[in-house]
GUDRENRO-451223 format. One record per residue (C-alpha): x, y, z; residue in three letters. Coordinates in steps of 0.5 Angstrom, whole numbers, padded with zeros to 4 digits, always signed. Last residue first. Layout:
% residues N
XYZala ...
% end
This chain:
% residues 277
-0026-0045+0001glu -0028-0038+0001ser -0022-0032+0000arg -0018-0030+0005leu -0019-0023+0006thr -0016-0016+0006ala -0020-0010+0007gly -0027-0008+0005ala -0029-0003+0000pro -0023-0003-0005his -0023+0003-0009ile -0026+0002-0016arg -0022+0001-0022cys -0018+0003-0028arg -0011+0003-0031glu -0010+0009-0036pro -0010+0010-0043asp -0007+0018-0042tyr -0013+0023-0047gly -0013+0028-0041ala -0021+0026-0041asp -0018+0019-0040ser -0013+0021-0034leu -0019+0025-0030gly -0024+0020-0031ser -0026+0019-0024gly -0021+0020-0019val -0014+0021-0021ala -0008+0017-0020phe -0001+0019-0022val +0006+0014-0022thr +0013+0015-0022glu +0013+0012-0015gly +0013+0012-0008leu +0008+0014-0005met +0003+0015-0011ala +0002+0023-0016met -0004+0028-0016ser -0010+0027-0020ala -0016+0032-0021asp -0020+0033-0027gly -0022+0039-0031gly -0018+0037-0037ala -0012+0042-0035asp -0012+0039-0029arg -0011+0032-0032val -0006+0035-0037asp -0002+0038-0030asp -0002+0032-0027ile +0001+0028-0033ala +0007+0034-0033ala +0008+0033-0026glu +0009+0026-0027val +0013+0026-0033arg +0018+0031-0030asp +0018+0028-0023thr +0015+0030-0017leu +0019+0028-0010leu +0021+0035-0008asn +0017+0033-0001ala +0014+0040-0002asp +0012+0038-0009arg +0009+0032-0008ala +0006+0035-0001phe +0002+0040-0005arg -0001+0034-0009arg -0003+0030-0003ser -0007+0036+0000glu -0011+0037-0006ser -0012+0030-0008leu -0014+0029+0000phe -0018+0035+0000arg -0022+0033-0006gly -0022+0027-0003val -0027+0030+0003thr -0024+0029+0011pro -0024+0036+0011glu -0020+0039+0018glu -0017+0032+0018leu -0014+0033+0011leu -0011+0040+0013ala -0007+0037+0019asp -0006+0031+0015leu -0003+0035+0010ala +0002+0038+0014thr +0004+0033+0018glu +0006+0030+0011gly +0010+0036+0009ala +0014+0037+0015ala +0015+0029+0014thr +0018+0030+0008leu +0023+0036+0010thr +0025+0032+0015thr +0026+0025+0011thr +0034+0025+0011asp +0035+0020+0006gly +0034+0012+0008ala +0026+0013+0007leu +0028+0015+0000val +0032+0010-0002asp +0028+0004+0002ala +0022+0007-0002thr +0026+0006-0009ser +0022+0009-0014leu +0019+0006-0021gly +0016+0008-0027gly +0011+0011-0031phe +0005+0008-0028ala -0002+0010-0029val -0007+0011-0025tyr -0016+0012-0026glu -0020+0011-0019ile -0028+0010-0019his -0029+0014-0013pro -0032+0011-0006arg -0032+0016-0001ala -0033+0016+0007pro -0025+0019+0008ile -0023+0015+0013gly -0020+0013+0020asp -0014+0010+0024met -0010+0009+0030arg -0004+0006+0031gly +0000+0002+0037his -0004-0004+0037asp -0006-0005+0030pro +0001-0003+0028ala +0004+0004+0028gly +0002+0010+0027pro -0003+0014+0028asp -0008+0018+0024val -0007+0014+0019arg -0013+0016+0014ile -0015+0010+0009pro -0020+0011+0004met -0024+0005+0003gly -0020-0003+0006gly -0017-0004+0013arg -0012-0009+0012ala -0009-0006+0006gln -0009+0001+0010ala -0004-0003+0016val +0000-0006+0011val +0001+0000+0007asp +0003+0004+0013gly +0012+0004+0013leu +0013+0002+0007gly +0020-0003+0004thr +0025-0002+0009gly +0026-0009+0010ala +0025-0009+0018arg +0018-0005+0017val +0015-0009+0012glu +0016-0015+0017ala +0014-0011+0022glu +0007-0009+0018his +0007-0016+0016ala +0007-0019+0024leu +0003-0014+0026thr -0003-0015+0021val -0003-0022+0023leu -0003-0020+0031glu -0009-0016+0029asn -0012-0021+0025glu -0012-0026+0030ser -0006-0032+0031arg -0009-0039+0031gly -0003-0042+0027ser -0007-0047+0023glu -0002-0049+0019phe -0006-0047+0012val -0010-0042+0015ala -0005-0038+0019asn -0001-0039+0012ala -0007-0035+0009ala -0008-0029+0013leu +0001-0028+0014ala +0002-0029+0006thr -0003-0024+0004gly -0001-0020+0009leu +0007-0020+0006ala +0004-0020-0001met +0001-0015+0000ala +0006-0011+0003gly +0011-0012-0002ser +0005-0010-0007val +0004-0003-0004gly +0002+0000-0011phe +0007+0005-0011gly +0011+0003-0018ala +0016-0002-0014gly +0012-0008-0017leu +0007-0007-0022pro -0001-0008-0020leu -0006-0014-0023glu -0001-0019-0018ser -0001-0026-0017asp +0002-0029-0012ala +0004-0035-0010arg +0009-0038-0003val +0011-0044-0003ala +0011-0045+0005ala +0016-0047+0010thr +0012-0045+0017val +0015-0042+0024gly +0010-0036+0024leu +0016-0030+0025ala +0019-0035+0020ser +0014-0035+0015leu +0012-0027+0016val +0020-0026+0015asp +0021-0029+0009ala +0014-0025+0006val +0018-0019+0008pro +0025-0021+0005pro +0021-0021-0002met +0027-0025-0007glu +0023-0027-0013val +0021-0033-0017ala +0017-0032-0023glu +0010-0034-0025gly +0007-0028-0024asp +0010-0027-0016leu +0014-0033-0014thr +0016-0034-0007val +0019-0040-0004val +0021-0044+0002pro +0023-0050+0002glu +0020-0057+0004asp +0013-0055+0002ala +0006-0053+0005pro +0002-0049+0001glu +0001-0041+0001val -0003-0037-0004thr -0004-0030-0006val -0008-0026-0010thr -0005-0018-0011val -0009-0012-0012gly -0014-0009-0016asp -0020-0006-0013ser -0016-0001-0010leu -0015+0001-0002thr -0013+0009-0003val -0009+0014+0001gly -0007+0018+0008ala -0002+0020+0013gly +0002+0018+0019arg +0007+0013+0018ser +0010+0007+0021gly +0014+0004+0027ala +0011+0002+0034val +0011-0004+0031ala +0017-0004+0028pro +0020-0003+0036asp +0027+0002+0034asp +0022+0008+0032asp +0021+0011+0025pro +0016+0016+0024his +0015+0018+0017ala +0010+0023+0015ser +0006+0021+0009phe +0002+0023+0003phe -0002+0020-0003gly -0001+0014-0001thr -0004+0008-0006ile -0006+0002-0004his -0007-0005-0007gly -0013-0009-0005pro -0010-0016-0002val -0013-0023-0004phe -0012-0029+0001ala -0011-0036-0002thr -0010-0042+0002ala -0007-0049+0001asp -0007-0057+0003asp -0009-0056+0010ser -0007-0059+0016met 
% end
């Protein structure tokens, strides 16, 4: 057993999705597409007498993290440092669950494979109601397309072969659990239509246009988000809404050109990784 281990997990913005519940959390998940970000979450795990989880120095309740530790049968202190806001559509809870799985496996020499660890984190997210597809996307990196729902042994992934710069502005958060607990019939129909269109033309431009259509058809746009997207498009750029958060993301310099002061990063070229010792 080592003293500690650290993992980096990229942030993940979902552009559109369809919900696919199942009694088995490994089979449950979502179909859809998104982008992983070079801005992300760094998770450090070390053995402890009592479990404790902190995010940016503050103690937090994070059920997916507790679930992962329980599944591995270990007691640990988990310290997460995030470049991204919680609850704004960046997959922070999924990143913390996946980072915990990777780092705890290393610290406690649990002997689990990558797919097993991704599955543990995915199941924890599904059970907590905090996400359906972030973990599998964060494990893959790039611009992932979730063709089939579920953890690695069940889901099927593809991707858009592009690595553009991304700008984003977060106005506030939306509750993933509240949205997923409601009637998702309209949302899922819109997500299926968007995915079919993207698979016919897997480009960055089609991804953004289908993401915008999804946000509108699923009735998820807020006034601030809609205004910012319109501003970007009026300035000649392309943008959409992050699912699920009151966040706008754009390719290239779209938000800057529209007069906003965004954060700027790149598409992350690879999935979650352990940091070198």
